[in-house]
C-alpha positions in Angstrom: 19.7 5.0 -30.3 17.8 8.3 -29.8 19.4 9.8 -32.8 18.4 6.8 -35.0 14.8 6.8 -33.9 13.5 9.3 -36.5 15.2 7.3 -39.2 13.5 4.2 -37.9 10.1 5.9 -37.9 10.7 6.8 -41.6 11.2 3.1 -42.3 7.9 2.4 -40.6 6.1 4.9 -42.7 7.5 3.7 -46.0 4.9 1.9 -48.0 5.3 -1.9 -48.0 3.2 -2.3 -51.2 0.3 -4.5 -51.8 0.3 -8.3 -52.1 1.1 -11.2 -49.9 3.9 -11.4 -47.4 7.4 -12.0 -48.8 8.6 -15.6 -48.4 10.0 -16.1 -44.9 13.7 -16.2 -44.4 15.8 -16.7 -41.3 18.4 -14.6 -39.7 22.0 -15.4 -40.3 22.7 -15.3 -36.6 22.1 -18.6 -34.8 19.2 -18.4 -32.3 21.4 -19.6 -29.5 23.8 -16.7 -30.1 21.3 -13.9 -29.9 21.9 -11.6 -27.0 19.2 -11.8 -24.3 19.0 -10.2 -20.9 17.2 -11.7 -18.0 16.5 -9.0 -15.4 14.5 -11.1 -13.0 16.5 -14.3 -12.9 18.5 -16.7 -15.0 18.9 -16.4 -18.7 17.0 -19.4 -20.1 18.0 -20.7 -23.6 15.7 -19.6 -26.4 14.0 -22.9 -27.2 11.1 -22.7 -29.5 9.0 -25.1 -31.5 8.6 -24.7 -35.2 6.0 -21.9 -35.7 3.1 -22.3 -38.0 3.6 -20.6 -41.3 2.1 -17.2 -41.8 -0.3 -18.6 -44.3 -1.9 -20.9 -41.7 -2.9 -18.0 -39.6 -6.3 -16.4 -39.9 -5.8 -12.8 -39.0 -8.7 -10.8 -37.8 -8.1 -7.5 -36.1 -4.6 -8.6 -35.3 -5.6 -11.9 -33.6 -4.4 -15.2 -34.8 -6.4 -18.4 -35.0 -5.2 -21.5 -33.2 -1.6 -22.4 -33.8 0.6 -25.1 -32.4 3.0 -23.2 -30.2 5.0 -24.9 -27.6 4.2 -26.7 -24.3 4.2 -23.8 -21.7 1.0 -23.1 -19.8 -0.4 -19.6 -19.3 0.4 -19.7 -15.6 4.0 -20.8 -16.1 4.5 -18.1 -18.7 3.2 -15.5 -16.4 5.5 -16.6 -13.6 8.5 -16.6 -15.9 7.7 -13.2 -17.5 7.2 -11.6 -14.1 10.5 -13.0 -13.0 12.1 -11.7 -16.3 10.7 -8.2 -15.7 11.1 -7.7 -11.9 14.8 -7.5 -11.0 17.2 -5.6 -8.8 16.7 -2.4 -10.9 13.4 -1.9 -9.1 15.4 -0.8 -6.0 16.3 2.4 -7.9 12.7 3.6 -8.4 12.4 5.5 -5.1 15.2 7.7 -6.3 13.2 8.3 -9.5 10.4 9.8 -7.4 12.9 11.8 -5.3 14.3 13.3 -8.6 11.2 15.5 -8.8 9.4 15.4 -5.4 10.1 15.4 -1.7 6.6 15.2 -0.1 4.6 12.0 0.4 1.9 13.0 -2.1 4.5 12.7 -4.9 3.8 9.0 -4.9 0.4 9.7 -6.5 1.6 10.8 -9.9 4.5 8.4 -9.6 2.2 5.5 -9.3 0.2 6.8 -12.3 3.4 7.0 -14.3 4.4 3.4 -13.3 1.0 2.2 -14.4 1.0 4.2 -17.7 4.5 3.1 -18.7 3.6 -0.5 -17.8 0.5 -0.3 -20.0 2.4 1.0 -23.0 5.2 -1.5 -22.4 2.7 -4.3 -22.3 1.1 -3.2 -25.5 4.4 -3.0 -27.4 5.3 -6.5 -25.9 2.1 -7.8 -27.4 2.9 -6.2 -30.7 6.0 -8.4 -31.0 3.9 -11.5 -30.4 1.5 -10.4 -33.1 4.4 -9.9 -35.5 5.5 -13.4 -34.7 2.0 -14.7 -35.6 2.0 -12.7 -38.9 5.5 -13.7 -40.0 6.4 -17.0 -38.2 9.4 -15.2 -36.7 11.2 -17.0 -33.8 13.4 -14.2 -32.3 13.5 -10.5 -31.8 16.0 -10.0 -34.6 14.1 -12.5 -36.8 11.0 -10.3 -36.4 13.0 -7.3 -37.7 14.5 -9.3 -40.6 11.1 -10.4 -41.8 9.4 -7.0 -41.5 11.8 -4.0 -41.7 14.6 -5.9 -43.4 17.8 -7.6 -42.8 20.0 -4.7 -43.9 19.2 -2.7 -40.8 18.9 -5.7 -38.4 22.2 -4.7 -36.7 20.2 -1.8 -35.0 18.1 -4.0 -32.7 21.0 -6.4 -32.3 23.4 -3.7 -31.2 20.7 -2.2 -28.9 20.0 -5.4 -27.1 23.8 -6.2 -26.9 24.7 -2.9 -25.3 21.6 -2.9 -23.1 23.0 -6.1 -21.7 26.2 -4.1 -21.0 24.1 -1.6 -19.1 22.6 -4.4 -17.1 26.0 -5.8 -16.2 27.2 -2.3 -15.2 24.2 -1.9 -12.9 24.8 -5.3 -11.4 28.5 -4.5 -10.7 27.5 -1.2 -9.0 24.9 -2.9 -6.9 27.3 -5.6 -5.8 30.0 -3.1 -4.9 27.6 -1.1 -2.7 25.9 -4.2 -1.3 29.0 -6.0 -0.2 30.6 -2.8 1.1 27.6 -2.5 3.4 27.7 -6.1 4.4 31.4 -5.9 5.2 30.8 -2.8 7.3 28.0 -4.5 9.2 30.6 -7.2 10.0 33.1 -4.6 11.2 35.3 -4.4 8.1 35.4 -1.0 6.5 36.7 -1.6 3.0 36.6 1.0 0.3 34.1 0.6 -2.5 36.8 0.1 -5.1 38.6 -2.6 -3.1 35.3 -4.4 -2.6 34.5 -4.2 -6.3 37.9 -5.5 -7.3 37.7 -8.3 -4.8 34.2 -9.4 -5.8 35.1 -9.2 -9.5 38.4 -11.1 -9.2 37.3 -13.8 -6.9 33.7 -14.4 -7.8 32.5 -12.8 -11.1 35.5 -13.6 -13.3 35.5 -17.3 -12.6 31.8 -17.5 -13.1 32.0 -15.5 -16.4 34.7 -17.9 -17.7 32.4 -20.9 -17.3 31.7 -22.6 -20.6 28.5 -24.4 -19.4 26.1 -22.2 -17.5 23.4 -24.8 -17.1 24.4 -25.5 -13.5 23.4 -21.9 -12.6 19.8 -22.4 -13.8 18.4 -23.7 -10.4 19.5 -20.4 -8.9 17.2 -18.4 -11.1 14.5 -18.4 -8.4 16.8 -16.5 -6.1 15.9 -13.3 -7.9 12.2 -13.4 -7.3 12.6 -14.8 -3.7 15.2 -12.1 -2.9 13.0 -9.3 -4.2 10.0 -10.7 -2.4 11.9 -10.7 0.9 13.4 -7.3 0.3 10.0 -5.8 -0.4 8.6 -7.4 2.8 11.5 -6.0 4.8 11.0 -2.5 3.4 7.3 -2.7 4.4 8.2 -3.8 7.9 10.7 -0.9 8.4 8.2 1.6 7.0 5.4 0.5 9.3 7.5 0.0 12.5 8.8 3.6 12.4 12.4 2.8 13.1 13.5 5.2 10.3 11.3 8.1 11.3 12.5 11.0 13.3 14.0 9.7 16.5 13.7 6.1 15.3 16.1 3.3 16.3 18.3 3.4 13.2 18.2 7.0 12.1 21.1 8.1 14.3 23.4 5.6 12.4 22.7 7.2 9.0 24.8 9.8 7.2 22.9 13.1 6.7 22.5 12.5 3.0 20.9 9.1 3.6 18.6 10.0 6.5 14.9 10.6 5.8 14.2 14.1 4.5 10.8 15.5 3.4 9.6 18.8 2.0 6.7 20.4 0.3 7.1 19.3 -3.3 4.3 16.8 -3.7 2.0 15.7 -6.5 2.2 19.0 -8.5 6.0 18.5 -8.7 5.4 16.0 -11.4 5.3 19.0 -13.8 9.1 19.4 -13.1 11.1 18.1 -16.2 13.0 15.9 -13.7 10.0 13.6 -13.6 11.2 12.3 -17.0 14.1 10.6 -15.0 11.5 8.2 -13.4 9.9 7.6 -16.8 13.2 6.6 -18.4 14.1 4.4 -15.4 10.8 2.6 -16.0 11.8 2.0 -19.6 14.7 0.0 -18.2 12.5 -1.6 -15.5 9.9 -3.0 -17.9 12.4 -4.2 -20.5 11.9 -7.8 -21.5 10.8 -7.3 -25.1 13.8 -9.1 -26.7 12.3 -12.3 -25.2 8.7 -11.7 -26.5 9.1 -14.1 -29.4 10.3 -16.8 -27.0 7.2 -16.4 -24.8 4.9 -16.4 -27.8 6.4 -19.4 -29.5 6.7 -21.5 -26.3 3.1 -20.9 -25.2 0.8 -23.8 -25.7 -2.1 -23.1 -28.2 -0.5 -19.7 -28.7 -3.4 -17.6 -30.0 -3.1 -13.9 -29.6 -5.9 -13.9 -27.0 -4.0 -16.4 -24.8 -0.7 -14.5 -25.3 -2.3 -11.2 -24.4 -3.6 -12.9 -21.2 0.0 -13.7 -20.3 1.2 -10.2 -21.1 -1.7 -8.3 -19.4 -1.3 -10.3 -16.2 2.5 -10.2 -16.1 2.8 -6.5 -16.6 0.0 -5.8 -14.1 1.8 -7.8 -11.4 5.1 -6.2 -12.3 3.5 -2.7 -12.1 2.0 -3.4 -8.7 5.5 -4.6 -7.5 7.2 -1.6 -8.9 4.6 0.8 -7.3 4.9 -1.0 -4.0 8.7 -0.9 -3.8 8.9 2.7 -5.1 6.3 3.9 -2.6 7.8 2.1 0.4 11.3 3.4 -0.3 10.3 7.0 -1.0 7.8 7.2 1.9 10.6 6.0 4.2 13.5 8.3 3.0 11.9 11.0 0.9 14.2 13.2 -1.1 17.3 11.4 0.2 16.3 8.1 -1.4 19.5 6.7 -2.8 20.0 5.3 -6.3 20.1 1.9 -4.7 17.5 2.2 -1.9 19.2 -0.5 0.2 22.1 2.0 0.8 19.7 4.1 2.9 19.2 1.4 5.5 21.6 1.2 8.4 24.4 -1.3 8.4 23.2 -2.3 11.9 19.7 -3.2 10.6 19.5 -7.0 10.5 16.5 -7.0 8.1 18.5 -4.7 5.7 21.5 -7.0 6.0 19.4 -10.1 5.1 17.9 -8.2 2.2 21.4 -7.3 0.9 22.5 -10.9 1.1 19.4 -12.0 -0.8 19.9 -9.4 -3.5 23.7 -10.1 -3.7 23.2 -13.8 -4.1 20.6 -13.3 -6.8 22.9 -10.9 -8.8 26.0 -13.1 -8.4 24.3 -16.1 -10.0 22.5 -14.0 -12.6 25.6 -12.0 -13.6 27.3 -14.6 -15.8 24.0 -15.4 -17.5 23.6 -11.8 -18.4 27.3 -11.4 -19.2 27.2 -14.0 -22.0 24.6 -11.7 -23.8 27.1 -8.9 -24.4 30.0 -11.2 -25.1 28.1 -13.3 -27.7 26.3 -10.2 -29.0 29.6 -8.5 -29.7 30.8 -11.5 -31.6 27.6 -11.6 -33.6 28.0 -7.9 -34.5 31.6 -8.6 -35.6 30.3 -11.6 -37.7 32.7 -14.0 -36.0 31.7 -17.5 -37.1 31.0 -20.2 -34.6 34.0 -22.3 -35.5 36.3 -19.4 -34.7 34.8 -18.8 -31.2 37.5 -20.8 -29.4 37.7 -21.1 -25.7 40.9 -18.9 -25.8 39.0 -16.1 -27.7 36.0 -16.3 -25.4 38.3 -16.1 -22.3 40.2 -13.1 -23.6 37.1 -11.3 -24.6 35.4 -12.1 -21.3 38.4 -10.5 -19.4 38.3 -7.4 -21.6 34.6 -6.9 -21.2 34.6 -7.5 -17.5 37.5 -5.1 -17.0 35.6 -2.4 -19.0 32.4 -2.9 -17.0 34.3 -2.9 -13.7 36.2 0.3 -14.7 32.9 2.0 -15.5 31.4 0.8 -12.2 34.3 2.4 -10.3 33.7 5.8 -12.0 29.9 5.8 -12.1 28.3 5.5 -8.6 24.7 6.6 -9.2 22.6 3.6 -10.2 19.6 5.8 -10.9 21.6 7.7 -13.6 22.7 4.4 -15.2 19.1 3.1 -15.4 17.5 6.4 -16.5 20.1 7.1 -19.2 20.0 3.5 -20.4 16.2 3.7 -20.4 16.1 7.0 -22.3 18.3 5.7 -25.1 18.4 1.9 -25.5 15.3 1.1 -23.4 13.0 3.5 -25.2 14.2 2.2 -28.6 13.7 -1.5 -27.7 10.3 -1.0 -26.0 8.6 1.8 -28.0 10.4 2.2 -31.4 11.5 -1.2 -32.7 8.2 -3.1 -31.9 6.2 -0.4 -33.6 8.5 -0.4 -36.7 8.1 -4.2 -37.0 4.3 -4.1 -36.5 3.7 -1.3 -38.9 5.9 -2.9 -41.6 4.2 -6.3 -41.1 0.8 -4.7 -41.6 2.0 -2.8 -44.6 3.6 -5.9 -46.1 0.2 -7.6 -45.9 -1.3 -5.1 -48.3 -5.0 -5.7 -49.0 -4.9 -8.8 -46.8 -4.6 -6.7 -43.7 -7.9 -6.3 -41.9 -9.4 -2.8 -41.4 -8.8 -3.0 -37.6 -5.1 -3.7 -38.2 -4.9 -0.7 -40.6 -6.7 1.5 -38.1 -4.3 0.5 -35.4 -1.2 1.6 -37.3 -1.6 5.3 -36.5 -2.0 4.5 -32.8 1.2 2.4 -32.8 3.1 5.1 -34.6 2.0 7.7 -32.1 3.3 5.5 -29.3 6.7 5.3 -31.1 6.8 9.1 -31.5 5.9 9.5 -27.8 8.8 7.1 -27.0 11.2 9.2 -29.0 10.1 12.4 -27.3 10.4 10.8 -23.9 13.8 9.5 -24.8 15.2 12.9 -25.9 13.9 14.7 -22.9 14.9 11.9 -20.5 18.4 11.7 -21.9 18.8 15.5 -21.3 17.5 15.3 -17.8 19.6 12.2 -16.9 22.8 13.9 -18.1 21.8 17.1 -16.2 21.5 15.1 -13.0 25.1 14.1 -13.0 
């Protein structure tokens, strides 16, 4: 996706001409088939009410007048969006800090980076909602169809589909490491590969072959509960000193997992390796493919109310990311593992409970995420709904799961997966595609666009260019870290 980014920016810069918006048209992919990832919990079906037509909106500075929207309250949307953003990937952020620093003061610039990327991610999330208000779009791909054009809509579709694959790969890696540690705590020293094969064959495959995933929806809260407990456990272990020099659990750790600190503090952020954390954050904040869902389901969905949801949700998520990243890094320093739970001793009961909480969350989220890549591939291959038989779905599920498991066996560094995925697909979905859609929507409005909207276009384009630059450098540094 990095290579295609300059081309996409050229699409944004093309003049859309004067005059009214083109007549709305719908995507040829059924809404229920569009690939969606839920990082924080279950993948909820994209149910939206019929949006008001673009002509019923009174645009002023990018804000819409009152529209019908759905039935969701601001508070419920905030809860769901935070749950969507904050997932198990946050456990890799301490390694992102360790990529460039090894002294406690490294958390200062890291926190600033977390806040900055969160701010930019929230802004681009808001842009998608505003595009929905301008065009009446009901999905991420529909936003693209009605602004940039249907001929290139395979780009965001492919990006979200393969980003789902990255999420499943990360999940498989976390499950392999987590269950290996749990078995070790119980006295069974299985290899990582045997654990991964066992979990995949006995748990993940049967769940991924389910035809009705509605029964898994009640388990969606496990994600946020598990992360809340894990964060609290990390805080307890940091404060009680059991992982400091001479601490209770330090002797049980391998040298490469024991706490290690040096002199590379805040100034180390100038090291190019700091881009690894930036790109990991592009994965961490990724929820933008669901932005149309949140906009259209919000009751009385004015842009002002939608921005309240976005600002609050991304602020809470940023605070959570900063807290987990700081607790993990301040405990283990430069030896912070790609999955920070790997640093904690198998004999640590709090760590074992955290691993159980995270594992349960991922196990029940896995099939909900898995369906995204399976249906996304079928969409990209233009397989009609009537040909998507149970036999075809089962065969494709086995092939995809085998491919993901094979990659999880070879790739063992979770921080690399998240940073590389963020540098490529994540940056495109967060920074490039929303700007392309927003800029084209404004250009398509011609003289009807307000002066404030026109003045905002250069700002949006600068963010997209920044995202491309971060992606290129981040990809290079992620590959270099292998």
